[in-house]
N, C-alpha and C positions, 0 to 999 in steps of 0.2 A: 178412338171412334172415328176421328177425321181421316186417319190413314185408311181405314176400311171402306169409307165412302169413296176415296180416291181409287182404291183397288177394285171396288165393284163397278164404278163407272168406266175405268180403263178396261176392265175385263169384259164388260158388256159391249164396248166398242169393238174389241178384237173378236169377241164371240159372234158379233153380227156378221162379220166376214165368213167365219167358219160355218155359221148357220145357213147363209145364202148358198154357199158351195154345197153344204149338206143337202139343201133342197134340190139342187141340181142333180146330185148323185141319186137322191130318192126318186125323182121323176124318171130319170133314165132307167134305173133298175126296175121300176114298176112297169115301164113301157116295154122293156126288152129283156129283162132278167140278167143284164150284164152290168159290169162296173166300168165306168168311163174313166180309165186310167189317165187319159190326157187332159181331163177337165182342169186340173190345177195349172198345168203348163199353158193351157189356152188363156187362163186368167192372167198369168204372168206375161204372156205375149200381149194381151190387151193393155196392161199397165205400161209396158215398155213402148208400145206403139204410140200411146198417148204422150209419153215422155218425149219420144223422138220428134213428133210433130210440134209439141209445145216448146221444147228447149234444145232439140238436137242432141248430139252425143258429146258436146263439150261441157265445160263447167256449168253446173246448174245454179242459178241464183233466183231470188224472188222476182227480180226484174224481168226474167225471161218468161215468167208465167202469165203472159198476156191473156186476158179473158177470151179474146177471139181465137187465138191459136190453141188455147186449151180446149175450147168447145169443138174446134175442128179436129183436134187430136182425138178427143173422145168419140166423135162420130166415126172417124176412120177406124179406130180400135173396135168399135161395136160392129161395124160392117165387116171388117176382116175376120174377127173372131166368130161371128155368126156364120160367115161363108165357110170358114175352115171347119166349124162344128158340123155343118150340114154335109160337107164333103167327106169328113171323117166317117160319118155314118154310112153314106151312100157308097163310098168307094172302098173303105177299109173294113167296116164292121158288118154291114148288111149282107154282103156275099157269103161271109162265113156263117152268119146266123142261118141263112137259108140252107147251108150244108150241114148245120148242126155241129160245126167245128169250134169247140171252146178254145183250143190252142190257137186257132187262126185269129179270132177277134181279140184275144188277149195280146198276142204278139203284135197285131196291127195297131191297137190303141197305144201300147207301150212304145212302139216304133214312132208313132206320131209325137208322143211326149218327148222322146229323145231328140227327134228332129227339131222340134221347137226350141229345146234347150241349146242344141248345137248352133242353131241360127242366132239366138240371142247372145250366146257366148262370143260368136264371131263378130257380131255387130256392136256389142257393148263390152269393151275390154276391161273395165274397172271392176273391182270386187263387189262394189255396191254403189247405189245411187240414192241420193236424197231427192225425193220427188218435190217439185215446186208446188206451193200451195196457191191454187188459183182463187181461193176464197180468203179474204183478209181477216182471218180469225185472230191474227196477231194484233189487230187494232183493239180487240176486246180485252179488258182487264190489264194484266201485266204480261204483255207479249203473248196474248192468247190464253193466259191462265187466270182464272177467277177464283175467289175464295168466298165460300158461303158457309156460315156457322163453323168456321175453323177448318173446313175441308177445302183444299185447293185441287182444282182439276182443270183439264183442257176443255175449252169451249167446243173444240173439234169433236171430243168424245160424245157430247150430247148430239151433235149433228149426225155423226156416224150411226149412233144408236137409232135415232129417229129415221134416218134413211133406210137402215136395215129393216126396221119394222114396216115402213111404207112399201119397200120392195117385196117383203114376204107377203104382205097383204095383197099387193098387186098380183103376185104369182098365184096366190090362192083364189083370188077373185077371177082371174083368167081361167083357171081350171074349172071353177064351179058355175060361172055365169056366162060364159061365151060358148059359141058353137065349136070353136077350136078346142076349148077345154073339155066340152062334153065328148068330142071325138077322141081326145086323149084318154079320158076315163073309160070309154068304150074299148079302146085298144088294150088298156091295162087290165080290164076285166075279162075280155074274150076277143082275141085277135081274129079268129075265124068269124065270129059273129059280127065284128066291126066290118070285115070285108063284105059280108052278106048284106048289111044294111047300107052299104055304099060309102063308108068312111074311107077316104084316101089314106090308108094306113102309112105307107112309106113316106108320103109327103108330110103328114102330120108328125111322124116320129123324127124325121130328119130336121124339120123346123124346131122341134123341141130340143134336139141336140144342139142346134145353133143358138137358140134363145137362152138356154140355161147358162151357157158360157157368157153371153152378153150381159145378163142380169148380174152375174157374179163379178164381171169386170167393173160395173158401175160402183159397187160397194168397195171393191178392192182399190180402185182409183181414189175414191173418197178417203179411204183410210191410209193410203200409201204415204202421205206427207208426215205421218206420225213417227216414222223411223226409216232406216236404210232399207232399200229394196234391191235384191240381187237376182241373178238369173235362175236361182234355185228356190227363191221365195215362193213362187207360184206352185212348185211341186209340193212344198211343205204345206201350203194352204190346202192343196187338193187332198193330201193325206188326212189332214185334220177334218176336212169336210166329210171325207169318206168314213172316218172314225165315228163322227156323230150320227151319220146316216145308219151305220151298222149297229150302233148302240140302240137306236130306236127301231131296228129291224126294217128299215126302209118303209116305215108305216105311213106317215103323213108329212106334208111340208112343214106344218107348224111344229110337229114333234121334233123334226130335224133342226129347225131354227132354235127351238128352246134348248135342245141339247148343245148346240153350238154356243149359245149364250153361257150355258153352264160351264162348258170347257174353257171358254175365255176367262171367266171369273176364277176358276180353279188355277189356271196357269198363272194369272197375275198374282193371285194370293201366294202361290209357291215362290214366285220371283221376288215379291216385295213384302209379304206378310211375315209375321212372327208367330210361331206356334210354341207355346210353353216356354217362351223366352228365347227360342232358337229361330234364327232366320236361315232358310235353306238357300235362297239366292237364285239368280237367273240360270245357273248351271243345271238346276234340276227342273227348270220350267218345262222342257220338252220331255225329259226322261220319265218323270213320275206319272204324268197323265197317260202316256203311252203304255207304261207298265201296268197301270191300274186298269186300262181298257183291256189289255191282254188277259189279265186275271178275270175280269168280268166275263169276257167271251169264253174263257176256259170253263168257268163255273157254270155258265149258261149251257154249254155243250154237255158238261158232265151231268147236269140236272135233266137234260133232254135224253141222254143215252138210255136210261132204264125204260123210258116209253118206247123208244125205237126197238130195244131188245124184246120187249113184251110183244110188240106188233110182229116182229120177225118170228118169235117163238110160237 
């Protein structure tokens, strides 16, 4: 029982990251009908920019994670990722959307993703980096690990879960309670109507592109000290966020976040749990969830096909 408590908490912490990125994919798709293929790489860029300002490119130690430098690094990362997100929409995606060129915006967003990866690979030559922990969780319990009712878990996991819930609530509150959010809802429901009533559509959508990346960077930076982070980690996070958004059909932010939490728990269970006396192990952590998602999507499309054939007939 204690092992499963650990699995659930660790899974929810990882799933909070997937869920926040899933929210980003959901908002972008509802606003524009496209997939933001560079979102994960933008998150990775934000994490590495925070690391660069906090500790440089040299050996990373806890002593290098000075609170002031970390705060500055996070601010720099948020500003840069927001700016690149805005520029990606205005320069790379929007012109092709106006022309109705699907190939154009797909190629453009993928090119941005590869450019970010190439930049990070040139700047950070090591296979992976351990992110310094600016919050002294290691002072709690036994080097950051506490035991409750026989279950041992990282204090950081609780923090990441709470932060993920807070950010998800903040995004939802922004959409439902602010003028900016009402404008985004108007755009998602009827672009032409939003133009008619005076909503600055291009400005609002470009800001949304920038802000979804910035929100995801915050949760990714918070979770980064839990394990090694490489230049491709952001891409993987982006794919997982896209998976959870697709699973809920880009419906609502909370649905995407909940699906992210579920994916995180399933992954951790596969890596650490035991099923009928057999342990699958970390090697199956990525493979099985992806395979299951492909099966679900295939079955969903198969169930939809008779309806489409009926309409066409």
